[in-house]
Every structure is written in C-alpha cells, then in structure tokens.
C-alpha positions in Angstrom: 16.2 -18.5 -12.0 13.0 -17.0 -10.8 12.7 -16.3 -7.1 9.1 -17.5 -6.6 7.2 -18.5 -3.5 3.8 -20.1 -3.7 1.1 -20.7 -1.0 -1.4 -23.4 -1.7 -2.8 -24.0 1.8 -6.5 -23.8 1.2 -7.2 -23.2 4.9 -5.7 -19.7 4.5 -8.1 -16.9 5.3 -7.9 -13.1 5.0 -6.5 -12.6 8.5 -3.8 -15.3 8.2 -2.5 -13.7 5.0 -2.4 -10.3 6.7 -0.4 -11.9 9.5 2.2 -13.0 6.9 2.2 -9.7 5.2 2.4 -8.0 8.6 6.0 -9.2 8.9 6.8 -6.9 5.9 5.4 -3.8 7.5 7.8 -3.8 10.4 10.2 -1.4 8.8 13.9 -1.9 8.6 14.6 1.8 9.0 13.0 1.8 12.5 14.6 -1.4 13.7 12.8 -3.2 16.5 11.3 0.0 18.0 8.5 -0.3 20.6 5.7 0.9 18.3 6.6 -1.7 15.7 6.7 -4.5 18.2 3.4 -3.4 19.5 2.1 -3.4 15.9 3.2 -7.0 15.4 1.7 -8.2 18.6 -1.6 -6.3 18.6 -2.5 -5.7 14.9 -0.9 -8.6 13.1 -1.1 -11.1 16.0 2.4 -12.5 15.6 5.7 -12.2 17.4 8.6 -10.8 15.4 11.6 -13.0 14.8 14.6 -10.8 15.6 16.6 -12.4 12.8 13.9 -11.6 10.2 15.1 -9.4 7.3 13.0 -6.4 7.4 11.3 -4.1 4.8 11.7 -0.3 4.6 8.3 0.3 3.0 5.0 -1.5 2.3 2.6 -0.7 -0.6 -0.8 -2.3 -1.1 -2.3 -2.1 -4.6 -6.1 -2.8 -4.7 -8.6 -3.7 -7.4 -12.2 -4.2 -6.6 -14.2 -7.2 -7.7 -12.7 -9.7 -10.1 -12.6 -12.4 -12.7 -10.3 -15.3 -11.9 -7.1 -13.5 -12.0 -5.4 -16.6 -10.6 -6.1 -18.3 -13.9 -5.9 -15.3 -16.2 -2.9 -13.5 -14.7 -0.6 -15.1 -12.1 -1.5 -18.8 -11.9 -2.1 -20.1 -15.5 -4.3 -23.1 -15.9 -4.8 -25.2 -19.0 -7.4 -23.8 -21.4 -9.4 -27.0 -20.8 -9.9 -25.9 -17.2 -10.2 -22.2 -18.1 -11.9 -21.9 -21.5 -12.4 -18.2 -21.3 -8.7 -17.3 -21.1 -7.2 -15.5 -24.1 -3.7 -15.3 -22.6 -0.6 -17.4 -23.2 1.5 -19.1 -20.5 4.9 -18.2 -19.3 6.8 -20.9 -17.4 8.8 -19.2 -14.6 11.2 -22.1 -14.4 10.3 -23.2 -10.8 7.9 -25.7 -9.3 5.3 -25.2 -6.6 4.9 -27.3 -3.4 3.2 -30.0 -5.5 6.2 -30.1 -7.9 4.1 -28.6 -10.7 5.5 -25.8 -12.8 4.6 -22.3 -11.8 3.2 -20.4 -14.8 1.8 -16.9 -15.2 0.2 -15.4 -18.4 1.6 -13.0 -20.8 -0.7 -10.3 -19.3 2.2 -9.8 -16.9 5.1 -10.7 -19.2 7.2 -7.7 -18.1 6.8 -8.6 -14.4 7.7 -12.2 -15.2 10.8 -11.2 -17.1 11.8 -8.9 -14.1 11.3 -11.7 -11.6 13.2 -14.3 -13.7 16.0 -11.9 -14.6 16.7 -10.0 -11.4 17.8 -11.9 -8.3 16.8 -8.9 -6.1 13.2 -9.2 -7.1 11.0 -12.0 -5.8 7.3 -12.8 -6.2 5.0 -14.8 -4.0 1.8 -16.2 -5.5 -1.0 -16.8 -3.0 -3.6 -19.1 -4.5 -6.1 -19.6 -1.8 -6.7 -16.3 0.0 -10.4 -15.8 0.8 -13.0 -14.1 2.9 -16.4 -15.4 3.9 -18.8 -12.9 2.3 -20.8 -13.1 -0.9 -21.3 -9.4 -0.8 -18.8 -7.2 -2.7 -19.0 -4.2 -0.3 -18.6 -6.3 2.8 -15.9 -8.3 1.2 -14.0 -5.2 0.3 -14.3 -3.8 3.8 -13.0 -7.1 5.2 -10.0 -7.0 2.9 -9.1 -3.4 3.8 -9.1 -4.3 7.6 -7.4 -6.6 10.1 -10.8 -7.7 11.3 -14.0 -9.5 10.2 -17.3 -10.4 11.8 -18.7 -8.1 14.5 -15.2 -6.6 15.0 -15.2 -5.2 11.5 -17.5 -2.3 12.4 -15.7 -1.4 15.6 -12.0 -1.6 14.8 -9.9 0.5 12.3 -9.0 -0.6 8.8 -5.4 -1.1 7.7 -4.6 2.5 6.7 -5.5 4.1 10.0 -3.8 1.3 11.9 -0.6 1.9 9.9 -1.0 5.7 10.5 -1.1 5.0 14.2 1.7 2.6 14.6 4.1 4.2 12.2 3.9 7.7 13.6 7.1 9.7 13.6 8.9 7.7 10.9 10.4 8.8 7.6 9.3 12.3 6.6 6.8 12.4 9.4 3.9 11.1 7.4 3.3 7.5 8.4 0.6 6.4 5.9 -0.8 7.7 2.6 -3.8 6.6 0.7 -3.5 7.5 -3.0 -7.2 7.9 -3.8 -8.3 5.5 -6.5 -10.3 2.3 -6.2 -9.0 1.3 -2.8 -12.0 -0.6 -1.6 -14.7 0.2 0.9 -13.7 1.8 4.1 -10.0 1.6 3.3 -9.3 4.6 5.5 -11.9 4.2 8.2 -10.9 4.5 11.9 -14.3 3.2 12.9 -15.9 3.0 16.3 -14.6 4.9 19.3 -11.0 4.2 18.7 -9.1 7.5 18.7 -6.4 7.1 16.1 -5.3 9.1 13.1 -6.3 8.2 9.6 -3.9 8.0 6.7 -3.4 11.1 4.6 -5.7 10.8 1.6 -4.5 12.5 -1.6 -6.0 12.7 -5.1 -4.1 13.1 -8.3 -5.1 12.5 -11.9 -6.1 13.9 -15.2 -4.1 17.0 -16.2 -3.4 17.9 -12.5 0.3 18.0 -12.0 0.9 19.4 -8.5 -1.1 17.8 -5.8 -2.8 20.4 -3.5 -1.2 18.6 -0.6 2.1 20.2 -1.7 0.9 23.7 -0.8 -0.5 22.5 2.5 2.9 20.9 3.4 5.0 23.9 2.5 5.6 27.3 4.1 2.8 29.8 3.5 3.4 32.0 0.5 5.6 35.0 1.4 6.7 33.5 4.7 10.3 32.4 5.2 11.6 30.1 7.8 12.5 32.8 10.3 9.1 34.3 10.2 7.4 30.9 10.4 9.5 30.1 13.5 8.4 33.4 15.1 4.7 32.5 14.4 5.2 29.1 16.1 6.8 30.8 19.1 3.8 33.0 19.5 1.4 30.1 19.2 3.4 28.2 21.8 3.0 31.0 24.3 -0.7 31.2 23.7 -1.1 27.4 24.1 1.1 27.2 27.2 -1.6 28.7 29.5 -4.3 26.4 28.0 -2.1 23.3 28.4 -1.3 24.1 32.0 -5.0 24.3 32.8 -5.9 21.3 30.7 -3.2 18.6 31.1 -5.4 16.0 29.5 -4.5 13.6 26.6 -6.5 15.4 24.0 -4.8 18.7 24.7 -1.4 17.1 24.6 -2.3 15.3 21.3 -3.3 18.7 19.8 0.0 20.2 20.9 1.9 17.3 19.4 0.0 17.6 16.1 0.9 21.3 16.0 4.6 20.5 16.5 4.5 17.7 13.9 2.9 20.0 11.4 5.5 22.7 12.1 8.4 20.2 11.7 7.1 18.8 8.5 6.6 22.1 6.8 9.9 23.5 8.0 11.9 20.5 6.6 10.1 20.7 3.2 11.0 17.1 2.2 7.3 16.0 2.5 6.1 18.7 0.1 8.9 17.8 -2.3 7.9 14.1 -2.2 4.3 14.9 -3.1 5.2 17.3 -5.9 5.1 15.7 -9.3 5.9 18.9 -11.2 8.9 18.3 -13.6 9.3 14.7 -12.5 9.3 11.8 -15.0 6.1 9.8 -14.6 6.1 6.0 -14.6 4.7 4.5 -17.9 1.0 3.5 -17.7 -2.1 3.1 -19.9 -3.4 6.6 -18.9 -2.0 9.7 -17.3 -4.0 9.4 -14.2 -2.7 6.0 -13.2 0.8 7.1 -14.3 0.5 9.9 -11.7 -0.9 7.7 -9.0 1.9 5.1 -9.4 4.6 7.7 -9.6 3.4 9.4 -6.4 3.2 6.1 -4.6 6.8 5.3 -5.7 8.1 8.7 -4.7 6.5 8.5 -1.3 8.1 5.1 -0.7 11.5 6.4 -1.7 11.0 9.5 0.5 10.4 7.2 3.5 6.7 7.0 3.9 6.2 3.6 5.6 2.8 2.6 4.2 1.1 3.4 0.9 -2.3 2.3 -0.3 -3.2 2.6 -4.0 -6.2 1.5 -6.1 -6.3 1.5 -9.9 -9.8 0.2 -10.8 -12.0 -2.9 -10.9 -11.5 -6.4 -12.1 -15.3 -7.1 -12.0 -15.4 -8.1 -15.7 -19.0 -9.5 -16.1 -18.1 -11.4 -19.3 -15.5 -8.9 -20.5 -12.6 -10.6 -18.9 -9.9 -10.3 -21.7 -10.5 -6.5 -22.1 -10.5 -5.9 -18.3 -7.3 -8.0 -17.7 -5.6 -6.3 -20.7 -6.4 -2.8 -19.4 -5.8 -3.3 -15.7 -2.8 -5.6 -15.8 -1.2 -5.5 -19.2 -1.6 -1.8 -20.0 -1.1 -0.6 -16.4 0.4 -2.9 -13.7 2.7 -4.8 -16.1 3.8 -1.4 -17.5 4.5 0.7 -14.5 5.4 -2.0 -11.9 8.6 -3.3 -13.4 10.0 0.2 -13.7 8.9 1.0 -10.1 10.6 -2.2 -8.9 13.8 -1.2 -10.6 13.7 2.3 -9.1 13.0 0.9 -5.6 15.7 -1.6 -5.9 18.2 1.1 -6.9 17.5 2.9 -3.7 19.3 0.1 -1.8 16.2 -0.4 0.5 13.8 -3.3 0.6 10.1 -2.9 -0.2 7.0 -5.2 -0.1 4.3 -4.7 -2.7 1.0 -6.6 -2.2 -1.4 -6.7 -5.1 -4.9 -7.6 -4.0 -8.1 -8.2 -5.8 -10.9 -7.2 -3.4 -14.2 -9.0 -4.0 -15.3 -12.6 -3.7 -11.7 -13.8 -4.0 -9.0 -11.6 -2.7 -5.3 -10.9 -2.4 -4.2 -13.3 -5.1 -0.8 -12.0 -5.9 2.0 -10.5 -3.9 5.1 -9.1 -5.7 
C-alpha cells in the first residue's frame, strides 16, 4: 500500500508550506539543540512537538517556471480536463481527503513503484501551494525565501538561513547549494543581516573532481603535523590582535579559522565532495548525474541541508518533451536509486521537489 499524504487546502500559501516543511529540517542527529529550536521559532514560525519524529537531512530540488506539473506529473487529471497531457495514469491505491483516488502519471512511474512497494518511503502531494506574483523572477525569489512582500529584500533566503542555524553539525558544513537552476537569489543573505551563506559548488560536464575538494583538503605537500604547526603560529599572531579587539567580528573570524582547520584536518568533507571513482546515479545526462550524486553523498556524509536545481519546466507549448526530459529521464531515473541509498543508511531524509514560477512546490517526496 502506498504511503501517500495529500494537501488540498486551497488557502495554503508559500510560507505556510515552508512552516510544514520546516518540521523536517530540525535534524534528528542534533536532537532538540538550542539552534534548532531557535530555527523553528524564528525562521519557520512554529513550535516543535517534542514527540515529532525528526529528519537527519533535508534536500530541496528546484525547477524554474512550469507547465501544470500537478496534472502532467503528480496529480493526474482526466484528459477531458487536461487535453494537452500525453501521459498515462497510475493509481497509487489510496484516496485523498475527498475520497478520490490519488493518481500520478507514468512520467514518474519509477517513483510511484518505489512509494507503493517500499513502506519506508512516503510521498506527500501538495496541490495548492502558491505565491502572489505574476512575475517569474519575483516568484522564484519568494520561493527560495522564508519571506515575501517588503521583507523579501531585507531578510535572507532559505540557504543562508540554514547555513546560519545548522552551523557545527555533521562534517562542519551546514548547507550546500549544488549550482544548477536553483531559482533567483537562492543563496542571498540580503540586507544588513550578518549571516553565512551556503557553500555553492559547481559540477557538470566532464568535470569529475569538484575544485572544492582541493580547498577542503590539506595543502599539497603538507602533512597533518606541519599543518598543525602552521595553525599554532597563526594562533600566536592572532592572539595579540584578539586581545586588543574583543569584538564580535574578530571573534567570528577566529571561529571561522578554527572551523576551517578542523574541517581540513578531518578530511571527511573533502571526501564527501570528491566524485572521483564513485558510481554516479543514473540520469539523462552526465551533468545532472553528478549533481544528484553529489547531493546524495553530502546528505549521507551529514550535511544538514542541500539545495539542487536541474532546469526549467517553462514549456511554452512543449510540455510533453519538457516533462519527459526533466521528470522521466532525470528525476524519475535518479531519485528512486537515491531514495534506496538514503534508506539503507538507516537515517531519515526529507526531499522537497519544487517548481518555482507562477505555481510552486507542487510535490514533496
């Protein structure tokens, strides 16, 4: 039996959905630590139920623009209501809140089979998520942020927010944006808010090792003992400056130096970013295969938050081909394998698939 949840409340807006999803970003590995409680109260605007089963990682997968993916992908409608569809229905074997069968299309037949055949994998279909802008760019910015209206240009988007509240978790890197089509301002701290942004990385084409790997590892020709001596020398030079400048910015710089030293000495962050010799997830092209594999490996390594974009759904009359490419050839190909690998880790993960444009965040797997 499929484990399906549907939301058909047409009063849902972008922020209300983020509040629901926010429960998933309080990570089980960290328990009810103070930073996570602050995140729930300040960023998501909800109080955490201490009995809530928590997630260990959260990935948002974005696509800009969009045809009616609710009809063509994850909420099949009768062809009489959707004459442009070229996809066939799959009945998931459960009914929605109106006692109507929940159906998806064969554009995501592998995801459907995974959900129906694996009790550890559940899917939630959000039918009515929206924002209030008829401008693509503004709509994208809203859906990569916790805010809208006048606050949108003053407060940070989701990735920097996650980078701030999830500091110190996992391998020491709290948030990563795998650079694809992530939407406008997906990693924008905005305004005068002094918070870190997510680590942005780029992979694709024939590039195997990400350049971040070199930055996160020990310098060439320097072993751990020599690196430790270098850090000791730096600490001595910084000590005098810190004693004369006991302000927050100086302390933040000192903390950043220590964090960088710890991350490079441990080496697990560099290993997580290194795709050399690793089996890539299946996908329609090598670039997306590398993006998806990197996102998966970072989740497994303990990075709390991943943002990933794979392209646009803005079909402009070419809906069947766009849906086939983005969903059937890519998402429906790599995601079931990723879900299996994440499940086998013994941890719990939330993956939110969002279409950013006039309509948004239609599916959550």
